[in-house]
C-alpha positions in Angstrom: -32.3 -33.4 91.3 -35.7 -34.6 91.0 -37.8 -34.5 94.4 -35.2 -32.2 96.1 -38.0 -29.8 97.1 -35.7 -27.0 98.1 -36.8 -23.5 97.8 -34.6 -21.6 95.4 -33.1 -18.5 96.7 -32.2 -15.3 95.2 -29.1 -14.3 97.0 -27.6 -11.1 96.1 -24.0 -11.6 95.0 -22.0 -10.1 98.0 -18.2 -10.0 98.9 -19.3 -10.0 102.6 -20.4 -13.6 103.5 -21.4 -12.5 106.9 -24.4 -10.8 105.6 -26.0 -14.1 104.6 -27.4 -16.5 107.3 -26.5 -20.2 107.5 -29.4 -21.4 105.4 -28.8 -18.8 102.7 -25.2 -20.1 102.4 -26.2 -23.7 102.3 -28.8 -22.9 99.7 -26.4 -21.1 97.7 -23.9 -24.0 97.8 -26.6 -26.4 96.7 -27.4 -24.2 93.7 -23.8 -24.1 92.8 -23.5 -28.0 93.2 -26.7 -29.0 91.5 -26.0 -30.5 88.0 -27.8 -28.4 85.4 -29.9 -29.9 82.7 -27.3 -28.8 80.1 -24.6 -30.8 82.1 -26.6 -33.8 83.0 -25.3 -36.2 80.2 -21.7 -35.2 81.1 -21.9 -35.3 84.9 -24.7 -38.1 85.7 -22.1 -40.7 86.3 -19.6 -38.3 88.0 -19.2 -39.6 91.7 -17.9 -36.4 93.1 -20.5 -34.3 91.4 -23.2 -36.6 92.5 -22.2 -37.1 96.1 -21.4 -33.3 96.5 -24.9 -32.3 95.3 -26.5 -34.8 97.7 -24.5 -33.8 100.8 -25.2 -30.1 100.1 -28.9 -31.0 100.0 -28.5 -32.8 103.3 -27.1 -29.7 104.9 -30.1 -27.7 103.7 -32.6 -30.3 104.9 -30.7 -30.3 108.3 -30.9 -26.7 108.7 -34.6 -26.8 107.9 -35.3 -29.3 110.7 -36.0 -32.2 108.3 -33.7 -34.8 109.7 -35.3 -37.7 107.7 -34.6 -36.1 104.5 -31.2 -35.1 105.5 -30.3 -38.8 106.2 -31.7 -39.9 103.0 -29.3 -37.4 101.2 -26.4 -38.4 103.2 -27.0 -42.1 102.4 -27.2 -41.3 98.7 -23.9 -39.3 98.9 -22.4 -42.2 100.7 -23.6 -44.6 98.0 -22.2 -42.5 95.3 -18.8 -42.5 97.0 -18.7 -46.2 98.0 -19.8 -47.1 94.5 -22.9 -49.0 95.6 -25.2 -47.0 93.2 -24.8 -46.0 89.6 -26.6 -43.7 87.3 -29.6 -45.3 85.6 -29.7 -45.0 81.9 -31.2 -41.9 80.4 -34.9 -42.3 79.6 -34.4 -40.9 76.2 -31.6 -43.2 75.4 -32.4 -46.3 77.5 -32.7 -49.7 76.1 -34.9 -50.4 73.0 -37.8 -52.5 73.6 -38.6 -55.5 71.3 -41.4 -55.0 69.1 -43.7 -58.1 69.5 -44.9 -59.7 66.3 -48.6 -60.1 66.1 
């Protein structure tokens, strides 16, 4: 997700979730749900994946007391679910521009 601006956490894998604070749990969730570069082409149009990614980001922003950013992410999540937005074409595979004749 470009422009997410979330700090990456290095959460030690633990079987006791009580050892983690709420922000660490939310950041772990966003790390789990973020579409990796290797999976981008496969999942860029997957509405569940894109919506989940945005909703998790909204939780992190709420916990960081950034409600405006959280609201934007929640609106994006909703837009993926109600099909009002779609993935743009990949820049490396987008439309071929016409070569103008001189």
